[in-house]
TORKOLBA-153332 format. One record per residue (C-alpha): residue number from 1; x, y, z; residue in one letter. Coordinates in steps of 0.2 Angstrom, whole numbers. Layout:
BEGIN
+-----+-------+-------+-------+------+
: seq :    xx :    yy :    zz : type :
+-----+-------+-------+-------+------+
: NUM :     X :     Y :     Z :    a :
...
+-----+-------+-------+-------+------+
This chain:
BEGIN
+-----+-------+-------+-------+------+
: seq :    xx :    yy :    zz : type :
+-----+-------+-------+-------+------+
:   1 :    22 :   -11 :  -186 :    m :
:   2 :    30 :     2 :  -190 :    e :
:   3 :    14 :    14 :  -193 :    k :
:   4 :     8 :    10 :  -177 :    l :
:   5 :    25 :    10 :  -167 :    f :
:   6 :    35 :    26 :  -176 :    k :
:   7 :    49 :    11 :  -171 :    l :
:   8 :    63 :    18 :  -182 :    n :
:   9 :    57 :    36 :  -178 :    e :
:  10 :    64 :    30 :  -159 :    r :
:  11 :    79 :    22 :  -165 :    g :
:  12 :    73 :     5 :  -160 :    t :
:  13 :    68 :   -11 :  -167 :    t :
:  14 :    57 :   -26 :  -163 :    v :
:  15 :    68 :   -38 :  -157 :    g :
:  16 :    74 :   -22 :  -144 :    r :
:  17 :    55 :   -21 :  -140 :    e :
:  18 :    49 :   -39 :  -137 :    i :
:  19 :    66 :   -42 :  -124 :    v :
:  20 :    60 :   -25 :  -117 :    g :
:  21 :    46 :   -28 :  -114 :    g :
:  22 :    47 :   -46 :  -108 :    i :
:  23 :    61 :   -38 :   -94 :    t :
:  24 :    50 :   -27 :   -87 :    t :
:  25 :    37 :   -41 :   -85 :    f :
:  26 :    50 :   -48 :   -75 :    l :
:  27 :    52 :   -37 :   -64 :    a :
:  28 :    35 :   -33 :   -59 :    m :
:  29 :    27 :   -51 :   -60 :    a :
:  30 :    31 :   -54 :   -40 :    y :
:  31 :    12 :   -40 :   -40 :    i :
:  32 :     5 :   -58 :   -44 :    l :
:  33 :     9 :   -68 :   -30 :    a :
:  34 :    10 :   -51 :   -17 :    v :
:  35 :    -7 :   -42 :   -24 :    n :
:  36 :   -19 :   -58 :   -20 :    p :
:  37 :    -7 :   -60 :    -5 :    n :
:  38 :   -14 :   -45 :     2 :    i :
:  39 :   -30 :   -42 :    -5 :    l :
:  40 :   -35 :   -60 :     3 :    s :
:  41 :   -32 :   -53 :    18 :    a :
:  42 :   -47 :   -41 :    17 :    s :
:  43 :   -58 :   -57 :    11 :    g :
:  44 :   -58 :   -56 :    -5 :    m :
:  45 :   -53 :   -75 :   -14 :    g :
:  46 :   -37 :   -77 :   -20 :    w :
:  47 :   -38 :   -85 :   -32 :    g :
:  48 :   -52 :   -70 :   -42 :    s :
:  49 :   -41 :   -58 :   -36 :    v :
:  50 :   -25 :   -65 :   -43 :    f :
:  51 :   -37 :   -68 :   -60 :    t :
:  52 :   -43 :   -49 :   -58 :    a :
:  53 :   -25 :   -42 :   -56 :    t :
:  54 :   -20 :   -51 :   -72 :    a :
:  55 :   -32 :   -45 :   -84 :    v :
:  56 :   -33 :   -29 :   -79 :    s :
:  57 :   -12 :   -29 :   -78 :    a :
:  58 :   -15 :   -34 :   -97 :    a :
:  59 :   -30 :   -23 :  -102 :    i :
:  60 :   -23 :    -5 :   -93 :    a :
:  61 :    -6 :    -7 :  -104 :    t :
:  62 :   -13 :   -11 :  -119 :    l :
:  63 :   -21 :     3 :  -117 :    v :
:  64 :    -7 :    14 :  -112 :    m :
:  65 :     1 :     4 :  -130 :    a :
:  66 :   -10 :    11 :  -140 :    f :
:  67 :   -15 :    27 :  -133 :    m :
:  68 :     2 :    34 :  -130 :    a :
:  69 :    15 :    22 :  -136 :    n :
:  70 :    23 :    21 :  -122 :    l :
:  71 :    35 :     7 :  -115 :    p :
:  72 :    26 :     7 :   -97 :    v :
:  73 :    15 :    -7 :   -90 :    a :
:  74 :     3 :    -5 :   -77 :    l :
:  75 :    -5 :   -19 :   -64 :    a :
:  76 :   -14 :   -12 :   -47 :    p :
:  77 :    -2 :    -5 :   -36 :    g :
:  78 :     8 :    -9 :   -20 :    l :
:  79 :     4 :     5 :    -4 :    g :
:  80 :   -14 :     5 :   -14 :    l :
:  81 :   -17 :   -14 :   -10 :    n :
:  82 :   -11 :   -12 :     8 :    a :
:  83 :   -22 :     7 :     8 :    f :
:  84 :   -37 :    -4 :     2 :    f :
:  85 :   -35 :   -19 :    14 :    t :
:  86 :   -24 :   -13 :    31 :    y :
:  87 :   -34 :     2 :    31 :    t :
:  88 :   -50 :     4 :    23 :    v :
:  89 :   -56 :   -13 :    27 :    v :
:  90 :   -44 :   -20 :    40 :    l :
:  91 :   -43 :    -5 :    53 :    g :
:  92 :   -62 :     7 :    46 :    m :
:  93 :   -70 :    -9 :    45 :    g :
:  94 :   -77 :    -6 :    31 :    c :
:  95 :   -83 :   -19 :    18 :    t :
:  96 :   -72 :   -23 :     5 :    w :
:  97 :   -87 :   -21 :    -8 :    q :
:  98 :   -84 :    -4 :    -3 :    l :
:  99 :   -67 :    -1 :    -7 :    a :
: 100 :   -69 :    -6 :   -23 :    l :
: 101 :   -83 :     5 :   -26 :    t :
: 102 :   -73 :    20 :   -21 :    a :
: 103 :   -57 :    14 :   -32 :    v :
: 104 :   -72 :    15 :   -46 :    l :
: 105 :   -80 :    31 :   -43 :    l :
: 106 :   -60 :    38 :   -44 :    e :
: 107 :   -58 :    26 :   -62 :    g :
: 108 :   -72 :    35 :   -70 :    i :
: 109 :   -69 :    54 :   -60 :    l :
: 110 :   -50 :    52 :   -68 :    f :
: 111 :   -56 :    46 :   -86 :    i :
: 112 :   -69 :    64 :   -83 :    v :
: 113 :   -54 :    74 :   -77 :    l :
: 114 :   -39 :    67 :   -91 :    s :
: 115 :   -54 :    70 :  -105 :    l :
: 116 :   -54 :    86 :   -99 :    c :
: 117 :   -38 :    90 :   -96 :    g :
: 118 :   -39 :    94 :   -78 :    v :
: 119 :   -27 :    81 :   -67 :    r :
: 120 :   -12 :    88 :   -77 :    e :
: 121 :   -20 :   106 :   -68 :    a :
: 122 :   -23 :    95 :   -47 :    i :
: 123 :    -7 :    90 :   -54 :    i :
: 124 :     4 :   108 :   -51 :    r :
: 125 :    -8 :   112 :   -37 :    s :
: 126 :    -2 :   101 :   -25 :    i :
: 127 :    15 :   107 :   -16 :    p :
: 128 :    29 :    97 :   -21 :    e :
: 129 :    36 :    94 :    -3 :    s :
: 130 :    19 :    81 :    -2 :    l :
: 131 :    19 :    72 :   -14 :    k :
: 132 :    35 :    66 :   -13 :    k :
: 133 :    32 :    65 :     4 :    a :
: 134 :    19 :    52 :     0 :    v :
: 135 :    29 :    39 :   -10 :    a :
: 136 :    43 :    40 :     4 :    v :
: 137 :    28 :    39 :    19 :    g :
: 138 :    21 :    24 :     7 :    i :
: 139 :    36 :    16 :     6 :    g :
: 140 :    40 :    14 :    22 :    l :
: 141 :    19 :     8 :    25 :    f :
: 142 :    24 :    -6 :    15 :    i :
: 143 :    42 :    -9 :    21 :    a :
: 144 :    33 :   -12 :    39 :    i :
: 145 :    20 :   -23 :    31 :    i :
: 146 :    33 :   -32 :    23 :    g :
: 147 :    44 :   -35 :    40 :    l :
: 148 :    25 :   -41 :    48 :    a :
: 149 :    18 :   -52 :    36 :    n :
: 150 :    34 :   -62 :    40 :    a :
: 151 :    34 :   -63 :    56 :    g :
: 152 :    48 :   -51 :    59 :    v :
: 153 :    44 :   -38 :    68 :    v :
: 154 :    31 :   -42 :    83 :    s :
: 155 :    24 :   -32 :    97 :    t :
: 156 :    28 :   -48 :   107 :    e :
: 157 :    49 :   -44 :   110 :    t :
: 158 :    47 :   -35 :   123 :    g :
: 159 :    44 :   -18 :   117 :    t :
: 160 :    34 :    -7 :   108 :    l :
: 161 :    39 :   -18 :    94 :    i :
: 162 :    53 :   -24 :    88 :    g :
: 163 :    63 :   -38 :    76 :    f :
: 164 :    62 :   -58 :    83 :    v :
: 165 :    75 :   -71 :    91 :    n :
: 166 :    79 :   -79 :    71 :    f :
: 167 :    77 :   -95 :    81 :    n :
: 168 :    66 :  -112 :    72 :    m :
: 169 :    53 :  -105 :    79 :    e :
: 170 :    53 :   -89 :    71 :    n :
: 171 :    55 :  -100 :    53 :    r :
: 172 :    48 :   -89 :    42 :    a :
: 173 :    57 :   -71 :    47 :    a :
: 174 :    74 :   -81 :    45 :    i :
: 175 :    65 :   -86 :    25 :    v :
: 176 :    62 :   -67 :    21 :    a :
: 177 :    77 :   -63 :    30 :    v :
: 178 :    86 :   -71 :    18 :    i :
: 179 :    74 :   -68 :     6 :    g :
: 180 :    79 :   -47 :     6 :    l :
: 181 :    99 :   -52 :     7 :    v :
: 182 :    95 :   -62 :   -11 :    i :
: 183 :    86 :   -51 :   -19 :    t :
: 184 :    98 :   -34 :   -11 :    i :
: 185 :   113 :   -44 :   -23 :    v :
: 186 :   101 :   -44 :   -38 :    l :
: 187 :    98 :   -29 :   -37 :    y :
: 188 :   115 :   -23 :   -34 :    t :
: 189 :   120 :   -34 :   -49 :    l :
: 190 :   110 :   -29 :   -61 :    n :
: 191 :   103 :   -42 :   -64 :    v :
: 192 :    84 :   -42 :   -74 :    p :
: 193 :    66 :   -46 :   -63 :    g :
: 194 :    75 :   -47 :   -47 :    s :
: 195 :    62 :   -42 :   -36 :    i :
: 196 :    54 :   -58 :   -44 :    l :
: 197 :    68 :   -72 :   -44 :    i :
: 198 :    70 :   -66 :   -28 :    g :
: 199 :    54 :   -73 :   -23 :    i :
: 200 :    54 :   -89 :   -34 :    a :
: 201 :    71 :   -92 :   -24 :    v :
: 202 :    64 :   -90 :    -8 :    t :
: 203 :    47 :   -98 :   -10 :    t :
: 204 :    61 :  -114 :   -14 :    i :
: 205 :    72 :  -110 :     1 :    i :
: 206 :    53 :  -109 :    11 :    g :
: 207 :    52 :  -129 :     6 :    i :
: 208 :    65 :  -137 :    20 :    p :
: 209 :    59 :  -125 :    32 :    f :
: 210 :    41 :  -129 :    30 :    g :
: 211 :    37 :  -113 :    26 :    v :
: 212 :    36 :  -117 :    10 :    t :
: 213 :    19 :  -131 :    10 :    a :
: 214 :    17 :  -139 :    -8 :    v :
: 215 :     0 :  -149 :    -8 :    p :
: 216 :    -1 :  -166 :   -16 :    e :
: 217 :    -3 :  -169 :   -33 :    n :
: 218 :     1 :  -149 :   -34 :    w :
: 219 :     2 :  -148 :   -55 :    k :
: 220 :     9 :  -126 :   -60 :    p :
: 221 :    -8 :  -124 :   -71 :    f :
: 222 :   -26 :  -123 :   -71 :    s :
: 223 :   -40 :  -114 :   -74 :    v :
: 224 :   -41 :   -96 :   -69 :    p :
: 225 :   -55 :   -93 :   -57 :    e :
: 226 :   -67 :   -79 :   -62 :    a :
: 227 :   -65 :   -64 :   -53 :    p :
: 228 :   -77 :   -55 :   -42 :    h :
: 229 :   -87 :   -46 :   -57 :    f :
: 230 :   -94 :   -31 :   -55 :    f :
: 231 :   -97 :   -32 :   -32 :    a :
: 232 :  -101 :   -15 :   -28 :    f :
: 233 :  -110 :    -8 :   -15 :    d :
: 234 :  -115 :     9 :   -18 :    f :
: 235 :  -125 :     9 :    -4 :    k :
: 236 :  -113 :     8 :     8 :    g :
: 237 :  -106 :    25 :     2 :    i :
: 238 :  -120 :    32 :    16 :    v :
: 239 :  -130 :    21 :    27 :    a :
: 240 :  -125 :    16 :    43 :    d :
: 241 :  -121 :    -1 :    43 :    p :
: 242 :  -131 :    -4 :    63 :    v :
: 243 :  -146 :     5 :    59 :    t :
: 244 :  -144 :     6 :    36 :    g :
: 245 :  -152 :    25 :    38 :    g :
: 246 :  -140 :    39 :    29 :    f :
: 247 :  -127 :    47 :    42 :    s :
: 248 :  -115 :    59 :    38 :    i :
: 249 :  -101 :    50 :    49 :    a :
: 250 :  -101 :    36 :    35 :    v :
: 251 :  -102 :    49 :    20 :    l :
: 252 :   -86 :    56 :    29 :    g :
: 253 :   -78 :    43 :    29 :    k :
: 254 :   -82 :    36 :    12 :    f :
: 255 :   -74 :    53 :     5 :    i :
: 256 :   -55 :    52 :    16 :    v :
: 257 :   -55 :    35 :     5 :    i :
: 258 :   -61 :    41 :   -12 :    f :
: 259 :   -45 :    54 :    -9 :    f :
: 260 :   -33 :    44 :    -2 :    t :
: 261 :   -34 :    31 :   -18 :    f :
: 262 :   -41 :    48 :   -29 :    l :
: 263 :   -20 :    57 :   -22 :    f :
: 264 :   -12 :    42 :   -21 :    t :
: 265 :   -15 :    35 :   -37 :    d :
: 266 :   -11 :    54 :   -48 :    l :
: 267 :     6 :    55 :   -37 :    f :
: 268 :    11 :    37 :   -41 :    d :
: 269 :     6 :    39 :   -61 :    t :
: 270 :    16 :    57 :   -65 :    i :
: 271 :    28 :    51 :   -53 :    g :
: 272 :    32 :    34 :   -63 :    t :
: 273 :    29 :    44 :   -81 :    l :
: 274 :    42 :    56 :   -79 :    l :
: 275 :    51 :    46 :   -73 :    g :
: 276 :    50 :    33 :   -87 :    v :
: 277 :    50 :    47 :   -99 :    a :
: 278 :    67 :    55 :   -95 :    e :
: 279 :    76 :    37 :   -95 :    q :
: 280 :    70 :    33 :  -110 :    g :
: 281 :    71 :    53 :  -118 :    n :
: 282 :    57 :    51 :  -121 :    l :
: 283 :    48 :    69 :  -120 :    k :
: 284 :    41 :    82 :  -132 :    d :
: 285 :    47 :    97 :  -139 :    e :
: 286 :    38 :   106 :  -123 :    n :
: 287 :    50 :    94 :  -111 :    g :
: 288 :    35 :    85 :  -106 :    e :
: 289 :    31 :    67 :  -107 :    v :
: 290 :    23 :    62 :  -126 :    q :
: 291 :     6 :    57 :  -127 :    n :
: 292 :     3 :    62 :  -108 :    v :
: 293 :   -13 :    62 :  -111 :    k :
: 294 :   -17 :    45 :  -118 :    g :
: 295 :    -3 :    39 :  -104 :    a :
: 296 :   -17 :    46 :   -88 :    l :
: 297 :   -32 :    38 :  -100 :    m :
: 298 :   -24 :    20 :   -98 :    a :
: 299 :   -20 :    23 :   -80 :    d :
: 300 :   -40 :    29 :   -79 :    a :
: 301 :   -46 :    16 :   -88 :    i :
: 302 :   -38 :     1 :   -80 :    g :
: 303 :   -41 :     7 :   -62 :    t :
: 304 :   -60 :     7 :   -70 :    v :
: 305 :   -60 :   -13 :   -76 :    c :
: 306 :   -48 :   -19 :   -64 :    g :
: 307 :   -62 :   -11 :   -50 :    a :
: 308 :   -75 :   -21 :   -61 :    c :
: 309 :   -65 :   -36 :   -60 :    l :
: 310 :   -63 :   -33 :   -42 :    g :
: 311 :   -47 :   -26 :   -39 :    t :
: 312 :   -38 :   -14 :   -31 :    s :
: 313 :   -31 :     4 :   -41 :    t :
: 314 :   -23 :     2 :   -57 :    v :
: 315 :   -10 :    10 :   -57 :    t :
: 316 :     9 :    13 :   -70 :    s :
: 317 :    25 :     3 :   -63 :    f :
: 318 :    40 :     9 :   -59 :    v :
: 319 :    49 :    -8 :   -63 :    e :
: 320 :    41 :    -3 :   -81 :    s :
: 321 :    60 :     8 :   -80 :    s :
: 322 :    69 :    -6 :   -80 :    s :
: 323 :    62 :   -11 :  -100 :    g :
: 324 :    66 :     4 :  -104 :    v :
: 325 :    85 :     3 :   -98 :    a :
: 326 :    83 :   -14 :  -111 :    a :
: 327 :    80 :    -5 :  -126 :    g :
: 328 :    62 :    -2 :  -126 :    a :
: 329 :    54 :    15 :  -134 :    r :
: 330 :    38 :    13 :  -138 :    t :
: 331 :    19 :     3 :  -135 :    g :
: 332 :    28 :   -12 :  -142 :    l :
: 333 :    34 :   -16 :  -127 :    a :
: 334 :    18 :   -13 :  -116 :    s :
: 335 :    10 :   -26 :  -127 :    v :
: 336 :    22 :   -39 :  -126 :    t :
: 337 :    20 :   -36 :  -108 :    t :
: 338 :     3 :   -39 :  -108 :    a :
: 339 :     3 :   -54 :  -117 :    v :
: 340 :    15 :   -61 :  -105 :    l :
: 341 :    -1 :   -55 :   -91 :    f :
: 342 :   -13 :   -64 :  -101 :    l :
: 343 :    -2 :   -82 :  -104 :    l :
: 344 :     0 :   -78 :   -81 :    s :
: 345 :   -19 :   -82 :   -78 :    l :
: 346 :   -15 :  -101 :   -81 :    f :
: 347 :    -2 :  -101 :   -69 :    l :
: 348 :   -13 :   -95 :   -51 :    s :
: 349 :    -6 :  -113 :   -43 :    p :
: 350 :    12 :  -108 :   -48 :    l :
: 351 :    11 :   -93 :   -42 :    f :
: 352 :    -1 :   -98 :   -26 :    g :
: 353 :    12 :  -108 :   -16 :    l :
: 354 :    21 :   -89 :   -12 :    i :
: 355 :    21 :   -89 :     4 :    p :
: 356 :    22 :   -72 :    16 :    s :
: 357 :    37 :   -72 :    20 :    a :
: 358 :    43 :   -74 :     0 :    a :
: 359 :    34 :   -58 :    -3 :    t :
: 360 :    39 :   -52 :    11 :    a :
: 361 :    58 :   -46 :     3 :    p :
: 362 :    50 :   -39 :   -12 :    a :
: 363 :    36 :   -27 :     0 :    l :
: 364 :    53 :   -24 :    10 :    i :
: 365 :    65 :   -20 :    -5 :    f :
: 366 :    51 :    -9 :   -15 :    v :
: 367 :    48 :     2 :     2 :    g :
: 368 :    68 :     7 :    -1 :    y :
: 369 :    62 :    11 :   -22 :    l :
: 370 :    49 :    23 :   -15 :    m :
: 371 :    61 :    30 :    -1 :    m :
: 372 :    71 :    40 :   -16 :    k :
: 373 :    61 :    52 :   -16 :    s :
: 374 :    64 :    58 :     0 :    v :
: 375 :    83 :    64 :    -6 :    v :
: 376 :    71 :    82 :   -15 :    d :
: 377 :    61 :    86 :     0 :    i :
: 378 :    67 :   103 :     6 :    n :
: 379 :    70 :   100 :    27 :    f :
: 380 :    79 :   115 :    28 :    a :
: 381 :    62 :   127 :    25 :    d :
: 382 :    53 :   120 :    37 :    p :
: 383 :    37 :   125 :    30 :    t :
: 384 :    40 :   112 :    19 :    e :
: 385 :    53 :    99 :    28 :    g :
: 386 :    40 :    98 :    42 :    i :
: 387 :    24 :    95 :    33 :    p :
: 388 :    35 :    81 :    23 :    a :
: 389 :    39 :    74 :    37 :    f :
: 390 :    23 :    73 :    48 :    i :
: 391 :    17 :    64 :    31 :    t :
: 392 :    30 :    50 :    31 :    i :
: 393 :    32 :    49 :    50 :    m :
: 394 :    11 :    46 :    52 :    v :
: 395 :     8 :    32 :    39 :    m :
: 396 :    20 :    21 :    45 :    p :
: 397 :    16 :    23 :    62 :    f :
: 398 :    -2 :    23 :    63 :    a :
: 399 :    -1 :     9 :    50 :    y :
: 400 :   -13 :    21 :    38 :    s :
: 401 :   -10 :    33 :    21 :    i :
: 402 :   -27 :    41 :    24 :    s :
: 403 :   -21 :    48 :    40 :    k :
: 404 :    -2 :    50 :    35 :    g :
: 405 :   -10 :    62 :    21 :    i :
: 406 :   -22 :    70 :    30 :    a :
: 407 :   -10 :    75 :    41 :    w :
: 408 :     4 :    82 :    33 :    g :
: 409 :    -9 :    91 :    22 :    i :
: 410 :   -17 :   101 :    37 :    i :
: 411 :     2 :   103 :    42 :    a :
: 412 :     7 :   108 :    28 :    y :
: 413 :    -8 :   124 :    32 :    v :
: 414 :    -2 :   127 :    47 :    i :
: 415 :    15 :   129 :    43 :    a :
: 416 :    12 :   143 :    30 :    k :
: 417 :     1 :   152 :    38 :    c :
: 418 :    14 :   150 :    53 :    a :
: 419 :    28 :   156 :    43 :    g :
: 420 :    17 :   169 :    33 :    k :
: 421 :    17 :   162 :    16 :    k :
: 422 :    -2 :   159 :    16 :    i :
: 423 :     0 :   166 :    -4 :    k :
: 424 :     7 :   148 :    -6 :    e :
: 425 :    -6 :   140 :    -3 :    i :
: 426 :   -14 :   133 :   -16 :    p :
: 427 :   -36 :   131 :   -14 :    v :
: 428 :   -35 :   112 :   -17 :    v :
: 429 :   -24 :   114 :    -3 :    t :
: 430 :   -36 :   122 :     5 :    w :
: 431 :   -50 :   114 :    -1 :    v :
: 432 :   -42 :    94 :     3 :    l :
: 433 :   -37 :   104 :    22 :    a :
: 434 :   -54 :   108 :    28 :    v :
: 435 :   -60 :    92 :    23 :    i :
: 436 :   -48 :    80 :    33 :    f :
: 437 :   -51 :    93 :    48 :    l :
: 438 :   -65 :    90 :    49 :    a :
: 439 :   -67 :    71 :    47 :    d :
: 440 :   -53 :    73 :    64 :    i :
: 441 :   -68 :    81 :    72 :    i :
: 442 :   -82 :    70 :    66 :    f :
: 443 :   -70 :    56 :    74 :    e :
: 444 :   -67 :    60 :    91 :    a :
: 445 :   -86 :    65 :    93 :    v :
: 446 :   -93 :    52 :    88 :    k :
+-----+-------+-------+-------+------+
């Protein structure tokens, strides 16, 4: 253990690492219920996604443990799975197989970029304000999805969108609000695994309300279902779904999907690594995250494995900070978390009981966690604040993460040009602005 994870060097013990790993699992295990609920709305099998979620999380977290020796756990990311289902599949009309293809290619590119050190260079070239705005916008997007899934908000309230009446006709909404209150109280009291406990308690509360349905002869254990192995659609990248011929519009749409997965995952992973490293003092002599290349490789390998198994992009989880707070300092904590994900494979019926009303509070609360980045945006400078605001605003109101990123980057270029700060615009940002503008034009004229 000492040779593998350098426990003494980091001032920790086997016991502290195991406790930290368990704490991280409890804090993020809600993804085992939330991810299948979201991705199954795209037409994928719930049980298959559950298996893919647990296995891909375990693989990626083990890679993090042995390649980076960091107490950071990974799993299919919230926000990215919402983009997968609600924007790419339900919004753009793509198949879930094509969406998985984009995830696979993103992961492969990430492996290449990580090996070459290009990911760090890309990170430095993206405007800091837009990185923060993307996180905030995704948080709001996730929150509104949670509210809608639980029936708390509706377009049938007499306004454009509004809260429903909390009566017995909207029992799921009542249960969701109760669950949100429970989650807030637990989190405020610093209870480990507050989100997961909130989901569990809300699921139980949903039984007398008729929101949680318990089948007859129900058993909590089962053999895992087979995941969607290698369910890719490479032809759909360029082929018109009607004629089957080459289509520049279809290719343009795929490029937007691909880059949205790419940059959203990029921002999520780096932000999480920086936060956990700061909290656990896991930095090198230059103030950089220890073994950052290995950490980025874990994210990339996890994404490729996840796509091959049939789930959306795998990324580092900010909930890892809860394990660090409990004492975790090395990859041994990540090994512990990975083992628990593998054990959860045999508990899919237990997670299958959980209704949308119980996972909605988790989605809403993660929106709060992602909102914290807003304080780091310089709204006093209009060339920074306006593009950030555009990014944040468009995501929930357009119900699209990709549109938020596209309009935000275009707004950034326009604002910097208007403010006579053209030199502050990175080359990569110019390229992205041109791509996103071309996509908007293609959508308008087709």
